[in-house]
Structure formats: C-alpha cells, structure tokens
C-alpha positions as CSV (number, residue, x, y, z in Angstrom):
1,X,166.8,95.8,50.3
2,X,168.9,97.6,47.7
3,X,172.2,95.9,47.1
4,X,175.4,97.4,45.4
5,X,178.9,95.5,44.8
6,X,181.9,97.5,45.0
7,X,184.6,95.8,42.9
8,X,188.2,96.7,44.3
9,X,190.9,96.4,41.5
10,X,193.9,98.5,42.5
11,X,192.2,100.9,44.9
12,X,193.0,98.9,48.0
13,X,191.8,101.4,50.7
14,X,188.7,102.7,52.4
15,X,189.9,106.6,52.7
16,X,188.9,108.8,49.8
17,X,187.4,105.9,47.7
18,X,184.6,107.6,45.5
19,X,183.2,104.2,44.5
20,X,183.0,102.8,48.0
21,X,181.2,106.2,49.1
22,X,178.8,106.2,46.1
23,X,177.9,102.7,46.7
24,X,177.3,103.1,50.3
25,X,175.1,106.4,49.5
26,X,172.9,104.4,46.9
27,X,172.3,101.1,48.7
28,X,171.3,99.5,51.9
29,X,174.0,96.9,51.7
30,X,177.4,96.8,50.2
31,X,179.4,93.7,48.8
32,X,183.1,94.7,48.7
33,X,184.7,92.3,46.4
34,X,188.2,91.6,45.1
35,X,188.9,88.9,42.5
36,X,192.3,87.4,42.1
37,X,192.5,87.7,38.2
38,X,193.8,84.5,36.7
39,X,194.6,86.5,33.5
40,X,197.1,88.7,35.4
41,X,198.5,85.8,37.3
42,X,199.3,84.0,34.0
43,X,201.6,87.1,32.7
44,X,204.9,88.5,33.8
45,X,202.9,91.2,35.3
46,X,201.6,89.3,38.0
47,X,204.9,87.6,39.0
48,X,207.1,90.2,40.3
49,X,208.9,89.1,43.4
50,X,207.5,90.8,46.4
51,X,204.5,92.0,44.4
52,X,202.2,89.0,45.8
53,X,203.3,89.6,49.4
54,X,202.5,93.2,49.2
55,X,199.2,92.6,47.5
56,X,198.3,89.9,50.2
57,X,199.2,92.5,53.1
58,X,197.1,95.1,51.3
59,X,194.2,92.8,51.0
60,X,194.5,91.8,54.7
61,X,194.6,95.6,55.7
62,X,191.5,96.4,53.4
63,X,189.5,93.5,55.1
64,X,190.5,94.8,58.7
65,X,189.4,98.2,57.5
66,X,186.0,97.2,56.0
67,X,185.3,94.9,59.0
68,X,185.9,97.9,61.3
69,X,183.0,99.7,59.3
70,X,180.6,96.8,59.6
71,X,181.4,94.8,56.5
72,X,184.3,92.8,55.3
73,X,185.9,91.8,52.0
74,X,184.7,89.0,49.8
75,X,187.5,87.3,47.8
76,X,187.2,85.1,44.9
77,X,189.6,84.0,42.2
78,X,189.2,83.5,38.4
79,X,187.8,85.7,35.7
80,X,187.2,89.0,37.1
81,X,184.0,89.6,35.1
82,X,182.6,86.3,35.5
83,X,183.0,86.1,39.1
84,X,181.4,89.6,39.6
85,X,178.5,89.0,37.4
86,X,177.9,85.8,39.4
87,X,178.1,87.4,42.8
88,X,176.2,90.5,41.8
89,X,173.3,88.2,40.4
90,X,173.4,86.0,43.5
91,X,172.7,88.9,45.9
92,X,170.6,90.9,43.4
93,X,172.8,93.9,43.2
94,X,171.5,96.8,41.3
95,X,174.8,98.1,40.4
96,X,178.4,97.5,40.4
97,X,180.8,100.4,41.4
98,X,184.4,100.5,40.4
99,X,187.3,103.0,39.8
100,X,188.0,103.6,36.1
101,X,191.3,102.7,34.8
102,X,193.3,103.2,31.6
103,X,195.3,100.3,30.6
104,X,193.9,98.3,27.5
105,X,193.4,95.4,29.8
106,X,191.3,97.2,32.4
107,X,189.3,98.9,29.8
108,X,188.4,95.5,28.0
109,X,187.4,94.3,31.7
110,X,185.0,97.5,32.0
111,X,183.5,97.0,28.5
112,X,182.7,93.3,29.4
113,X,181.3,94.1,32.8
114,X,179.2,97.1,31.3
115,X,177.7,94.5,28.8
116,X,176.5,92.3,31.8
117,X,175.3,94.6,34.4
118,X,174.8,98.2,35.4
119,X,178.6,99.2,35.9
120,X,179.1,102.7,37.5
121,X,182.6,103.8,37.0
122,X,184.2,106.9,39.1
123,X,187.3,108.3,39.3
124,X,189.5,106.6,42.1
125,X,192.9,106.5,40.7
126,X,194.0,109.9,39.7
127,X,194.0,113.4,40.8
128,X,192.6,114.4,37.4
129,X,191.1,111.6,35.4
130,X,191.8,111.3,31.7
131,X,189.5,113.5,29.5
132,X,189.0,116.0,32.4
133,X,191.2,118.4,30.8
134,X,191.8,118.5,27.0
135,X,193.7,120.8,24.3
136,X,191.8,122.8,21.9
137,X,191.1,120.6,18.9
138,X,192.2,117.3,20.6
139,X,191.3,114.9,23.2
140,X,194.7,114.6,25.1
141,X,197.8,116.4,25.6
142,X,201.0,115.1,24.1
143,X,203.2,118.0,26.0
144,X,203.6,117.9,29.6
145,X,204.2,121.6,30.3
146,X,201.0,122.4,28.6
147,X,198.9,119.6,30.4
148,X,200.5,120.8,33.8
149,X,199.2,124.1,33.3
150,X,195.7,122.9,32.4
151,X,196.0,120.4,35.4
152,X,196.6,123.2,37.8
153,X,193.5,124.9,36.9
154,X,191.3,121.8,37.7
155,X,189.9,121.9,41.7
156,X,191.2,118.9,43.5
157,X,188.2,118.8,45.6
158,X,188.1,117.3,49.1
159,X,189.2,113.8,49.9
160,X,186.2,111.8,51.1
161,X,186.2,110.3,54.3
162,X,185.1,106.4,54.4
163,X,181.4,105.6,54.9
164,X,180.5,105.9,58.4
165,X,178.8,102.3,58.3
166,X,178.8,99.4,56.0
167,X,176.4,96.3,55.8
168,X,176.9,93.3,54.0
169,X,173.9,91.7,52.1
170,X,172.1,89.1,54.0
171,X,173.8,85.6,53.8
172,X,177.1,87.0,52.8
173,X,179.9,86.7,55.0
174,X,183.5,88.2,54.4
175,X,186.2,85.7,53.3
176,X,188.8,84.8,55.8
177,X,191.7,87.3,54.7
178,X,194.7,85.5,53.3
179,X,197.7,85.1,55.7
180,X,199.9,88.1,54.9
181,X,203.0,87.1,53.1
182,X,206.5,88.2,53.5
183,X,209.2,89.3,50.9
184,X,208.1,92.7,49.8
185,X,211.4,93.9,50.9
186,X,211.5,97.4,52.4
187,X,207.8,97.9,51.9
188,X,204.8,96.7,53.9
189,X,201.5,96.4,51.9
190,X,198.4,98.2,52.9
191,X,196.5,101.6,53.5
192,X,197.8,102.0,57.1
193,X,201.4,101.3,56.0
194,X,200.9,103.8,53.2
195,X,199.4,106.4,55.0
196,X,202.1,106.2,57.9
197,X,204.6,106.4,55.3
198,X,203.2,109.3,53.7
199,X,202.4,111.3,56.9
200,X,206.2,110.8,58.0
201,X,207.6,111.7,54.5
202,X,205.5,114.9,54.4
203,X,206.5,115.9,57.7
204,X,210.4,115.1,57.4
205,X,211.1,115.4,53.6
206,X,208.6,117.5,51.8
207,X,210.4,120.8,52.5
208,X,213.7,119.5,50.7
209,X,212.1,117.8,47.9
210,X,212.0,120.5,45.5
211,X,215.4,122.0,46.6
212,X,217.3,119.0,45.1
213,X,216.0,116.3,47.4
214,X,214.5,114.5,44.6
215,X,217.8,114.1,42.7
216,X,220.1,113.1,45.7
217,X,220.5,109.3,45.1
218,X,222.7,108.7,48.2
219,X,220.5,110.7,50.4
220,X,217.6,108.3,49.6
221,X,214.7,110.9,50.7
222,X,212.4,110.7,47.9
223,X,208.8,109.2,49.3
224,X,209.0,105.5,48.1
225,X,205.1,106.0,47.8
226,X,204.8,104.6,44.2
227,X,203.9,101.1,45.2
228,X,201.1,102.4,47.5
229,X,199.8,104.5,44.8
230,X,200.0,101.8,42.1
231,X,197.8,99.5,44.4
232,X,195.7,102.4,45.4
233,X,196.7,101.9,49.2
234,X,196.9,105.8,49.3
235,X,194.7,108.1,47.3
236,X,196.8,110.3,44.6
237,X,194.2,113.1,45.2
238,X,194.6,113.1,49.1
239,X,198.3,113.2,48.6
240,X,198.1,116.0,46.1
241,X,195.7,118.1,48.4
242,X,198.2,117.5,51.6
243,X,201.3,118.4,49.7
244,X,199.6,121.3,47.8
245,X,198.5,122.7,51.1
246,X,202.1,122.6,52.3
247,X,203.4,124.3,49.2
248,X,204.9,120.9,48.0
249,X,204.9,122.2,44.5
250,X,207.6,119.7,43.2
251,X,206.0,116.7,44.8
252,X,202.7,117.7,43.3
253,X,204.3,117.9,39.8
254,X,205.3,114.4,40.1
255,X,201.8,113.3,40.7
256,X,200.7,115.4,37.6
257,X,203.3,113.5,35.6
258,X,201.4,110.4,36.8
259,X,198.2,111.7,35.5
260,X,199.6,112.8,32.3
261,X,200.8,109.5,31.5
262,X,197.5,108.0,32.4
263,X,195.7,110.2,29.9
264,X,198.3,109.6,27.2
265,X,197.9,105.7,27.6
266,X,194.1,106.0,27.6
267,X,194.0,108.1,24.4
268,X,196.7,105.9,22.7
269,X,196.2,102.5,23.8
270,X,198.5,100.9,21.4
271,X,201.6,102.5,23.1
272,X,201.6,99.6,25.6
273,X,203.3,97.7,22.8
274,X,204.0,100.1,20.0
275,X,205.9,103.5,19.7
276,X,204.1,106.7,20.1
277,X,206.5,108.3,17.7
278,X,208.2,105.9,15.5
279,X,211.7,106.6,14.9
280,X,212.3,103.9,12.5
281,X,214.6,102.1,15.0
282,X,216.4,98.9,14.2
283,X,217.2,97.7,17.7
284,X,219.9,95.4,18.4
285,X,219.5,91.7,19.2
286,X,222.2,91.5,22.0
287,X,220.9,88.9,24.7
288,X,224.6,89.0,26.5
289,X,224.3,92.8,26.9
290,X,220.8,92.5,28.0
291,X,221.5,90.0,30.6
292,X,224.4,92.0,31.9
293,X,222.3,95.1,32.2
294,X,219.6,93.0,34.0
295,X,222.0,91.6,36.4
296,X,223.7,95.1,37.1
297,X,227.1,93.9,35.5
298,X,227.7,96.6,32.9
299,X,230.7,98.0,34.4
300,X,229.1,101.4,34.9
301,X,228.5,101.9,38.6
302,X,225.5,104.0,38.7
303,X,223.6,101.6,35.9
304,X,224.6,98.7,38.0
305,X,223.6,100.0,41.3
306,X,220.1,100.9,40.0
307,X,219.6,97.4,38.5
308,X,220.7,95.8,41.8
309,X,218.5,97.9,43.8
310,X,215.7,96.8,41.6
311,X,216.3,93.2,42.0
312,X,217.0,93.6,45.8
313,X,214.0,95.9,46.6
314,X,211.3,95.7,43.8
315,X,211.8,99.5,43.5
316,X,214.3,101.9,42.0
317,X,214.9,105.7,42.3
318,X,213.4,107.7,39.8
319,X,216.8,109.3,38.5
320,X,218.5,106.1,38.3
321,X,215.5,104.5,36.3
322,X,216.1,107.3,33.7
323,X,219.9,106.6,33.6
324,X,219.4,102.8,33.4
325,X,216.8,103.1,30.6
326,X,218.9,105.4,28.6
327,X,221.9,103.0,28.7
328,X,219.8,100.2,27.6
329,X,218.3,101.9,24.6
330,X,221.0,104.2,23.6
331,X,224.2,102.7,24.7
332,X,223.4,99.0,24.0
333,X,220.7,99.8,21.3
334,X,218.2,97.3,22.6
335,X,214.5,97.8,22.2
336,X,212.5,99.7,25.0
337,X,210.2,97.0,25.2
338,X,212.8,94.6,26.5
339,X,213.7,97.0,29.4
340,X,210.1,97.6,30.0
341,X,209.4,93.7,30.5
342,X,212.2,93.5,33.0
343,X,210.7,96.4,35.0
344,X,207.5,94.7,35.0
345,X,209.2,91.5,36.1
346,X,210.8,93.2,39.0
347,X,208.9,96.3,40.2
348,X,206.5,96.5,42.9
349,X,205.2,99.7,41.4
350,X,204.8,98.3,37.8
351,X,202.1,100.5,36.5
352,X,201.5,100.1,32.8
353,X,201.1,103.9,31.9
354,X,203.9,105.0,34.2
355,X,206.2,102.3,32.8
356,X,205.3,102.5,29.3
357,X,205.4,106.3,29.3
358,X,208.8,106.7,30.9
359,X,210.5,104.0,28.8
360,X,209.3,105.5,25.6
361,X,210.3,109.1,26.8
362,X,213.7,107.8,27.5
363,X,214.0,106.0,24.3
364,X,213.0,108.8,22.2
365,X,209.8,107.2,20.8
366,X,207.3,108.8,23.2
367,X,206.7,112.6,24.3
368,X,210.3,113.9,24.8
369,X,211.0,116.9,22.6
370,X,214.6,115.8,22.4
371,X,214.2,112.2,21.2
372,X,218.2,111.8,20.9
373,X,218.9,112.8,24.6
374,X,221.3,110.6,26.1
375,X,222.1,110.3,30.0
376,X,225.8,109.7,30.2
377,X,226.0,107.4,33.2
378,X,229.3,108.8,34.5
379,X,228.4,112.4,34.3
380,X,225.0,111.6,36.1
381,X,226.9,109.7,38.6
382,X,229.0,112.6,39.3
383,X,225.9,115.0,39.5
384,X,223.4,112.6,41.3
385,X,226.2,110.5,43.6
386,X,229.0,112.6,44.0
387,X,230.0,110.9,47.2
388,X,229.5,107.2,45.7
389,X,227.1,106.5,48.7
390,X,224.3,105.1,46.4
391,X,226.7,103.1,44.5
392,X,228.4,101.4,47.7
393,X,225.0,100.7,49.0
394,X,224.2,98.4,46.2
395,X,227.5,97.4,44.5
396,X,229.4,95.9,47.6
397,X,232.5,95.3,45.3
398,X,233.0,98.9,45.3
399,X,232.6,99.3,49.0
400,X,236.1,100.4,49.5
401,X,236.5,102.5,46.5
402,X,236.8,106.3,46.6
403,X,234.2,108.4,45.0
404,X,236.8,109.8,42.6
405,X,237.4,106.3,41.4
406,X,233.7,105.3,41.3
407,X,233.3,108.1,38.9
408,X,236.0,106.9,36.5
409,X,234.8,104.1,34.3
410,X,237.3,101.3,33.7
411,X,238.8,98.5,36.1
412,X,237.6,99.6,39.6
413,X,238.1,96.4,41.6
414,X,239.1,92.9,40.7
415,X,235.6,91.5,41.1
416,X,233.8,94.2,39.2
417,X,233.4,93.9,35.4
418,X,235.1,96.3,32.9
419,X,232.7,98.6,31.0
420,X,230.7,96.3,28.3
421,X,230.7,99.3,25.8
422,X,232.7,102.5,25.7
423,X,230.4,105.6,26.1
424,X,231.6,107.8,23.2
425,X,231.7,104.9,20.7
426,X,228.3,103.6,21.6
427,X,226.6,107.0,21.4
428,X,228.1,107.5,18.1
429,X,226.6,104.2,16.7
430,X,223.2,105.0,18.4
431,X,223.2,108.4,16.6
432,X,224.4,106.9,13.3
433,X,221.5,104.2,13.6
434,X,219.0,106.9,14.2
435,X,220.2,109.1,11.1
436,X,220.0,106.2,8.9
437,X,216.4,105.5,10.2
438,X,215.2,108.9,9.6
C-alpha cells in the first residue's frame, strides 16, 4: 500500500488544496497531519488573543471535512519536523506533501523536512506563487504596478475540488478534535465559516468595493476575509477566480498585493527584521508614546479608533492600519518594528509577509516610491470617516460628539486625552531627522 502524509500548516481547508489532491492521487492511503508548533507557541506570534480560538475552530472544522471524505485529522504537538518525520516513518510513507510558504521560519522548516524525507511542495497559499513571474534581469519585483501587470497575465487555473474519497493508513485513527475555543471576537474559524462569509460578501458588497467601499471606514463593508486567508480556511486562488468572474478588479488587486508581498519576503528574507531600503533612521525611544498608541489614547480619534478596534476584534480596517502605522513611525518617530510587534501581538491575520511589507511601506523603508509620505490623521478622518461613525463605534468617549468636532484635534471630551503631539511640529521633526540621516 502506497502511503502519503499531508502536512497541514496554514492551509486549513479541503477545497482547492493542491497538496491534498496530489497526495490522494499518488497514494492509496493519506495521513492528514497538523502539528501544533512549540516553536511558534513560544513566540509572541503564537499568542495573539483570539488566535488560538480561531485555530481550534479551524482545526475542528477541517477534521469534520476530512472525516466526511473518509479520513480524519491527526494532531500532534511539538517540533513540526520531528513529529512529521516520526509519523511518516511509522506508517511507511513514500512522501510528505505540503504547501510551500515564504517566511524564513517556514522555509527553514521545509529545508529540515527535505533533508529527512521526500518532501513535495506545491503552491497552496497564493494565487501566483513567488518566482512564477519575474522581471528581466531579476528574481522578483519591487514595484507593485509592474508586478501587477505581469501577475495579471498568469492563468489562475481552476480551483480543485476535494478528493472524492480518502483512506487513512492501516492502524491510524484520527485524533479527537479539540473542543473549539471561544474568544475569536467577530470571527469564527474554519473553512465553512470562511466560505460562507466569502459568498455572502461577494454577493452583497463586491460591486461597491471598487467604487469607494474599501475606503469607507464607517460603512465597514470590506470582506474581513484576511484571517481566513492567513489560516488558509479559504483559497486565495478560488477567491480571485470568483471575483474576477464578476468583474471584481479592485478586490482581485488586493489579492495581488498579498502575492506581491509574499514574493518580496521570499526574495528578501532579512526584511522580516531589517529595512529593505535603509533610510538611516534613528528611531526615538519613547515608551510612553508607544503605550499611548497601543492603548488608543493618542488624542487623535482615527488613530485611537483603529487601535481600539484592533484590541477588541483582533482585526483592523486596512485604511486605518495605514493611518495608525504612519502616526507611529512619522508622528511619534518610533521604529516600525515596534509597531509590527504590536500587530503580531493582536492580529488574528498576523501574516509575516503582509505585516512586514505594509509596515515598511508606511515607514518609508520598503517599496513605497515616496518614502517620506505622511498620512495626516485628521485629514484622513475627514476623508474616510466624514460622519464620525467609525470613531464613535470604537471610542465611546466621543459617542455624543458631532462629526465636525471629532475632526478637530484638541479637547473633545473630558475623558478623552489631548493630542500627545502636534501634527505640524511632529512632521517637521520627522522630516528633519530624515534629512540629517540621508
């Protein structure tokens, strides 16, 4: 009997899962395996509030789907490589199938696995995997517009249905699934929840997304699919194919950004901790301002609403993410890495490539062609939340304050802080530091 192992990582679904399909086609029996990684649990990346509940819900849902196909999920905890190798040898597996990833941690894990057994990596995380499109004379793109043009020329292919039937190796029983935890806020983990959310959003909001819906903070009509994409509960390719078939160009473009940052980290693994393009910054050591920013107590309503949404939900609207990141790095002069760590602490969708890529873009150390760009939090508030609905939703001290008053920095309510910095002075200081550095 030919046996294969499918190592699930952050691809917790059965629909459009190329590694699972390839294993089912090549082997008579398939052992679906997930190893709770002690290496990740030991870091801040594994401890975001709600992340564990979301993961447990996703694993329980995956096990249910695999059992419906005749198999089931085997769960282990420890070192992913050691546990995978041990189980593969116990069942006499000919190969281990997995979805290729891009973070330095994931790639080290893949290298270790490949030294121990026949590891067969396939694309399961991205619409277009890193290395699929490259510029002339280079191995990756650093300009999004050029990447987007090339990316659009790659056929997406048809999403793959799950295997018709799975069989576990003789003597192997699926692990009783974990009791799904609670505490993932507005999100329920798992493929069923993710696909239901995607179908509902595509039907109700895709048409208005490109016409300004993605900028409307108060309307809150973005897809909120990023946690499901991060954990692989929904397929990025299947989403892109579905949206593209409905002329959802603006949404598909966001999926392209996801692939863009993945290929950027894949080619520049050092950027997880180092600047892609150093500006010679001397960041300020200001624990009090960092704490005020993290707690949503800066005195700037849009910044505070974004950070309080993050703390409450484990998620933040993308436009708010840009504003709060700009405020930290350019108003407060604090290192982007400190902000990225806070995001990893709190985000359900804390994806390494996206988090680092976006933080460096905003800080001006990444791929933004305007590295000194500043998002004025007051001007952005007037543009993105003109009625103050988003701010009132997350900053209860301002619930009874008019939109006009919310848009004026200063003393808004007795219980609300005054601004910790003055906009013009802070930005002048930032630009002076950058000028001295360069």
